[in-house]
Residue frames as a rotation matrix with the C-alpha (Angstrom) as fourth column:
MET 1
-0.833 -0.371 -0.410 144.13
-0.547 0.443 0.710 -40.48
-0.082 0.816 -0.572 -26.59
ASP 2
0.213 0.976 0.052 141.21
-0.959 0.219 -0.182 -42.19
-0.189 -0.011 0.982 -28.10
THR 3
0.154 -0.088 0.984 140.84
-0.321 0.938 0.134 -45.94
-0.935 -0.336 0.116 -28.21
LEU 4
0.943 0.297 0.148 140.59
0.067 0.266 -0.962 -46.10
-0.326 0.917 0.231 -31.95
THR 5
0.587 -0.802 -0.114 144.10
-0.742 -0.476 -0.472 -44.71
0.324 0.362 -0.874 -32.35
ARG 6
-0.132 -0.620 0.773 145.46
-0.882 0.429 0.193 -47.19
-0.452 -0.657 -0.604 -29.87
MET 7
0.466 0.419 0.780 143.70
-0.065 0.895 -0.442 -50.04
-0.882 0.155 0.444 -31.62
ARG 8
0.974 -0.185 -0.130 145.17
-0.138 -0.032 -0.990 -49.09
0.179 0.982 -0.057 -35.04
ALA 9
0.187 -0.957 0.224 148.59
-0.969 -0.217 -0.120 -48.96
0.163 -0.194 -0.967 -33.44
PHE 10
-0.099 -0.190 0.977 148.20
-0.540 0.835 0.108 -52.43
-0.836 -0.516 -0.185 -31.95
ILE 11
0.798 0.412 0.440 146.91
0.137 0.587 -0.798 -53.79
-0.587 0.697 0.412 -35.35
ASP 12
0.793 -0.545 -0.271 149.80
-0.530 -0.399 -0.748 -52.08
0.300 0.737 -0.606 -37.20
VAL 13
-0.129 -0.802 0.583 152.37
-0.962 0.244 0.124 -53.68
-0.242 -0.545 -0.803 -34.76
VAL 14
0.125 0.159 0.979 150.89
-0.135 0.981 -0.142 -57.20
-0.983 -0.115 0.144 -35.21
ASP 15
0.949 0.310 0.059 150.56
0.006 0.171 -0.985 -56.80
-0.315 0.935 0.160 -38.99
ALA 16
0.615 -0.779 -0.125 154.16
-0.637 -0.398 -0.660 -55.58
0.464 0.486 -0.741 -39.38
GLU 17
0.742 -0.240 -0.626 155.37
0.456 0.865 0.209 -58.23
0.491 -0.441 0.752 -36.82
GLY 18
-0.108 -0.778 -0.619 157.15
0.988 -0.017 -0.151 -55.65
0.107 -0.628 0.771 -34.81
PHE 19
0.545 0.365 -0.754 157.37
0.537 -0.843 -0.020 -52.21
-0.643 -0.395 -0.656 -33.46
SER 20
-0.353 -0.796 -0.492 160.18
-0.060 -0.506 0.861 -51.03
-0.934 0.333 0.131 -35.65
ALA 21
-0.861 0.023 0.508 158.71
0.496 0.257 0.829 -52.29
-0.112 0.966 -0.232 -38.79
ALA 22
0.115 0.991 0.066 155.36
0.993 -0.113 -0.028 -50.89
-0.020 0.069 -0.997 -38.02
ALA 23
0.366 -0.099 -0.925 156.87
0.363 -0.900 0.240 -47.48
-0.857 -0.424 -0.294 -37.18
ARG 24
-0.742 -0.657 -0.133 158.68
-0.007 -0.191 0.982 -47.43
-0.670 0.729 0.137 -40.51
LYS 25
-0.640 0.530 0.557 155.58
0.769 0.447 0.457 -48.51
-0.007 0.720 -0.694 -42.28
ILE 26
0.424 0.904 0.053 153.15
0.890 -0.427 0.159 -45.80
0.166 -0.020 -0.986 -40.89
GLY 27
-0.036 -0.463 0.886 155.70
0.366 -0.831 -0.420 -43.07
0.930 0.309 0.199 -40.29
ARG 28
0.816 0.238 0.527 155.43
-0.405 -0.415 0.815 -42.84
0.413 -0.878 -0.242 -36.41
SER 29
-0.163 -0.900 0.405 158.04
-0.885 -0.049 -0.463 -43.49
0.437 -0.434 -0.788 -33.79
LYS 30
-0.300 0.043 -0.953 158.64
0.217 0.976 -0.024 -46.92
0.929 -0.214 -0.302 -32.34
ALA 31
-0.954 -0.118 -0.275 158.32
0.280 -0.031 -0.960 -45.33
0.105 -0.993 0.063 -28.83
LEU 32
-0.671 0.740 -0.036 155.01
-0.734 -0.670 -0.110 -43.84
-0.105 -0.047 0.993 -29.73
LEU 33
0.009 0.533 -0.846 153.61
-0.542 0.714 0.443 -47.14
0.840 0.455 0.296 -30.97
SER 34
-0.597 -0.335 -0.729 154.89
0.394 0.669 -0.630 -48.79
0.699 -0.663 -0.268 -27.84
LYS 35
-0.971 0.233 0.052 153.18
-0.184 -0.592 -0.784 -46.15
-0.152 -0.771 0.618 -25.72
TYR 36
-0.286 0.913 -0.290 149.89
-0.926 -0.185 0.330 -46.63
0.247 0.363 0.898 -27.55
VAL 37
0.011 0.210 -0.978 149.89
-0.028 0.977 0.209 -50.43
1.000 0.025 0.017 -27.10
ARG 38
-0.811 -0.338 -0.478 150.83
0.419 0.235 -0.877 -50.07
0.408 -0.911 -0.050 -23.49
GLU 39
-0.847 0.526 0.078 148.01
-0.506 -0.752 -0.422 -47.63
-0.164 -0.397 0.903 -22.95
LEU 40
-0.028 0.817 -0.575 145.62
-0.757 0.359 0.547 -49.91
0.653 0.451 0.608 -24.62
GLU 41
-0.324 -0.136 -0.936 146.68
0.372 0.892 -0.258 -52.86
0.870 -0.432 -0.238 -22.37
ASP 42
-0.995 -0.059 -0.083 146.28
0.100 -0.436 -0.894 -50.52
0.016 -0.898 0.440 -19.40
GLU 43
-0.487 0.873 -0.023 142.80
-0.869 -0.482 0.110 -49.47
0.085 0.074 0.994 -20.53
LEU 44
0.148 0.624 -0.767 141.68
-0.526 0.706 0.473 -53.10
0.837 0.333 0.433 -21.08
GLY 45
0.322 -0.126 0.938 143.41
-0.930 0.141 0.338 -54.47
-0.175 -0.982 -0.072 -18.08
VAL 46
0.848 -0.098 0.520 144.95
0.134 0.991 -0.032 -57.36
-0.512 0.097 0.853 -19.97
LEU 47
-0.176 -0.957 -0.231 148.33
-0.336 -0.162 0.928 -58.15
-0.925 0.241 -0.293 -21.53
LEU 48
0.817 0.511 -0.265 147.99
-0.407 0.188 -0.894 -58.30
-0.407 0.839 0.362 -25.34
LEU 49
0.648 -0.679 -0.346 151.70
-0.235 0.254 -0.938 -58.89
0.725 0.689 0.005 -26.23
ASN 50
0.789 -0.603 -0.119 154.54
0.392 0.344 0.853 -60.82
-0.474 -0.720 0.507 -24.57
ARG 51
0.871 -0.491 0.007 157.57
-0.350 -0.631 -0.693 -58.62
0.345 0.601 -0.721 -25.26
THR 52
0.470 -0.876 -0.114 161.31
0.750 0.327 0.575 -59.54
-0.466 -0.355 0.810 -25.25
THR 53
-0.010 -0.599 -0.801 164.09
0.004 -0.801 0.599 -57.41
-1.000 0.003 0.011 -26.42
ARG 54
-0.869 -0.441 -0.224 164.07
-0.231 -0.039 0.972 -58.66
-0.438 0.896 -0.068 -29.93
GLN 55
-0.746 0.652 -0.136 160.40
0.062 0.272 0.960 -59.92
0.663 0.708 -0.244 -30.54
PHE 56
-0.575 0.663 0.480 157.03
-0.754 -0.201 -0.626 -60.27
-0.318 -0.721 0.615 -29.30
SER 57
-0.861 0.454 -0.229 154.17
0.248 0.768 0.590 -62.74
0.444 0.451 -0.774 -29.41
LEU 58
-0.276 0.868 0.413 150.49
-0.628 -0.488 0.606 -62.38
0.727 -0.092 0.680 -28.89
THR 59
-0.885 0.109 0.454 148.84
-0.331 0.539 -0.774 -63.62
-0.329 -0.835 -0.441 -25.87
GLU 60
-0.591 0.772 0.234 145.56
0.797 0.603 0.023 -65.55
-0.123 0.201 -0.972 -25.93
ALA 61
0.241 0.711 -0.660 143.81
0.553 -0.660 -0.509 -62.23
-0.798 -0.242 -0.552 -25.21
GLY 62
-0.336 -0.493 -0.803 145.96
-0.394 -0.700 0.595 -60.45
-0.855 0.516 0.041 -27.84
HIS 63
-0.955 0.012 0.297 144.85
0.242 0.613 0.752 -63.01
-0.173 0.790 -0.588 -30.40
ALA 64
-0.158 0.987 0.017 141.18
0.968 0.158 -0.193 -62.50
-0.193 -0.014 -0.981 -29.72
TYR 65
0.269 0.283 -0.921 141.51
0.357 -0.917 -0.178 -58.77
-0.895 -0.281 -0.348 -29.59
PHE 66
-0.694 -0.621 -0.363 143.48
-0.230 -0.287 0.930 -58.58
-0.682 0.729 0.056 -32.78
LYS 67
-0.736 0.506 0.450 140.79
0.677 0.551 0.488 -60.56
-0.001 0.664 -0.748 -34.68
ARG 68
0.174 0.950 -0.259 137.93
0.945 -0.236 -0.228 -58.39
-0.278 -0.205 -0.939 -33.39
ALA 69
0.123 -0.215 -0.969 139.73
0.135 -0.963 0.231 -55.10
-0.983 -0.160 -0.089 -33.57
SER 70
-0.857 -0.515 0.006 140.67
0.072 -0.109 0.991 -55.72
-0.509 0.850 0.131 -37.22
GLU 71
-0.411 0.847 0.336 137.11
0.903 0.329 0.276 -56.41
0.124 0.417 -0.901 -38.06
ILE 72
0.446 0.631 -0.635 136.02
0.728 -0.669 -0.154 -53.24
-0.521 -0.394 -0.757 -36.39
VAL 73
-0.278 -0.642 -0.714 138.71
-0.083 -0.725 0.684 -51.06
-0.957 0.249 0.149 -38.15
ARG 74
-0.905 0.006 0.425 137.73
0.403 0.330 0.853 -52.57
-0.135 0.944 -0.302 -41.44
ASP 75
-0.016 0.997 0.076 134.10
0.999 0.012 0.045 -51.64
0.044 0.077 -0.996 -40.82
ILE 76
0.368 0.107 -0.924 134.94
0.374 -0.926 0.041 -48.08
-0.851 -0.361 -0.381 -39.74
ASP 77
-0.631 -0.672 -0.387 137.19
-0.092 -0.431 0.898 -47.61
-0.770 0.602 0.211 -42.85
GLY 78
-0.737 0.426 0.524 134.50
0.674 0.420 0.607 -49.03
0.038 0.801 -0.597 -45.07
LEU 79
0.337 0.877 -0.343 131.83
0.887 -0.418 -0.196 -46.74
-0.315 -0.238 -0.919 -43.56
GLN 80
0.067 -0.422 -0.904 134.05
0.100 -0.899 0.427 -43.69
-0.993 -0.119 -0.018 -44.03
GLU 81
-0.880 -0.476 -0.006 134.76
0.012 -0.037 0.999 -44.58
-0.476 0.879 0.038 -47.56
SER 82
-0.472 0.776 0.419 131.20
0.875 0.355 0.328 -45.15
0.106 0.522 -0.846 -48.45
MET 83
0.470 0.536 -0.701 130.24
0.626 -0.763 -0.164 -41.75
-0.622 -0.361 -0.694 -46.97
ARG 84
-0.291 -0.642 -0.710 132.98
-0.099 -0.718 0.689 -40.08
-0.952 0.270 0.145 -48.98
GLU 85
-0.924 0.063 0.377 131.72
0.378 0.299 0.876 -41.81
-0.058 0.952 -0.300 -52.28
SER 86
-0.047 0.984 0.170 128.10
0.994 0.030 0.103 -40.95
0.096 0.173 -0.980 -51.63
SER 87
0.288 0.244 -0.926 128.83
0.443 -0.891 -0.097 -37.19
-0.849 -0.382 -0.365 -50.78
GLY 88
-0.748 -0.662 0.043 130.15
0.312 -0.293 0.904 -36.65
-0.586 0.690 0.426 -54.32
ASP 89
-0.614 0.606 0.506 126.77
0.607 -0.047 0.793 -36.58
0.504 0.794 -0.339 -55.92
VAL 90
-0.931 0.364 -0.021 124.53
-0.266 -0.719 -0.643 -33.63
-0.249 -0.593 0.766 -55.03
LYS 91
-0.550 0.830 -0.093 120.93
0.624 0.482 0.616 -34.46
0.556 0.281 -0.782 -54.52
GLY 92
-0.316 0.580 -0.751 117.86
0.795 -0.269 -0.543 -32.68
-0.517 -0.769 -0.376 -53.33
ARG 93
0.512 0.692 0.509 115.77
0.832 -0.547 -0.093 -29.58
0.214 0.471 -0.856 -54.07
ILE 94
-0.724 -0.686 -0.073 117.45
0.689 -0.723 -0.046 -26.20
-0.021 -0.083 0.996 -54.63
ARG 95
0.511 0.857 -0.066 115.46
0.856 -0.515 -0.049 -23.06
-0.076 -0.031 -0.997 -53.65
LEU 96
-0.667 -0.628 0.402 116.39
0.680 -0.733 -0.016 -19.58
0.304 0.263 0.916 -54.80
THR 97
0.430 0.760 -0.487 115.04
0.789 -0.579 -0.206 -16.35
-0.438 -0.296 -0.849 -53.58
ALA 98
-0.774 -0.593 0.221 115.33
0.632 -0.698 0.338 -12.99
-0.046 0.402 0.915 -55.38
PRO 99
-0.553 0.559 -0.617 113.55
-0.036 -0.757 -0.653 -9.75
-0.832 -0.339 0.439 -55.44
ARG 100
0.374 0.798 0.472 110.52
0.551 0.217 -0.805 -9.56
-0.746 0.561 -0.359 -57.75
SER 101
0.692 -0.115 -0.713 112.30
-0.508 -0.779 -0.368 -6.69
-0.513 0.617 -0.597 -59.88
PHE 102
-0.471 -0.875 0.109 115.11
-0.593 0.406 0.696 -9.23
-0.653 0.263 -0.710 -60.70
ALA 103
-0.436 0.389 0.812 112.61
0.519 0.846 -0.126 -11.72
-0.735 0.366 -0.570 -62.18
ASP 104
0.701 0.666 -0.255 110.89
0.214 -0.538 -0.815 -8.89
-0.680 0.517 -0.520 -64.21
ALA 105
0.390 -0.633 -0.668 114.15
-0.753 -0.637 0.164 -7.69
-0.529 0.439 -0.726 -65.57
ALA 106
-0.663 -0.701 0.263 115.64
-0.448 0.653 0.611 -11.06
-0.600 0.287 -0.747 -66.45
ILE 107
-0.272 0.564 0.780 112.41
0.658 0.700 -0.277 -12.49
-0.702 0.438 -0.562 -68.10
């Protein structure tokens, strides 16, 4: 699993203020989001969320990670959008080749 997917899952959970709300919002299961956040914490070696049965709170590391991860994801989304927009216009030189007999017949 890639880090960006885990990062997005973490941001979605924090933005929605819970695993269940985030799962409903993005159409994934609560268990999958929980797994992604747990894997992210394992990868980083820090606890990002203090979990209880009914709620969670961000740790100090979680606050810092959320702020920076949100910026990174916004930058990536902006980059992708700008690439999609720029690819709509065709630019450049077009070269065609054809046999000489075609040119004589058409002209």
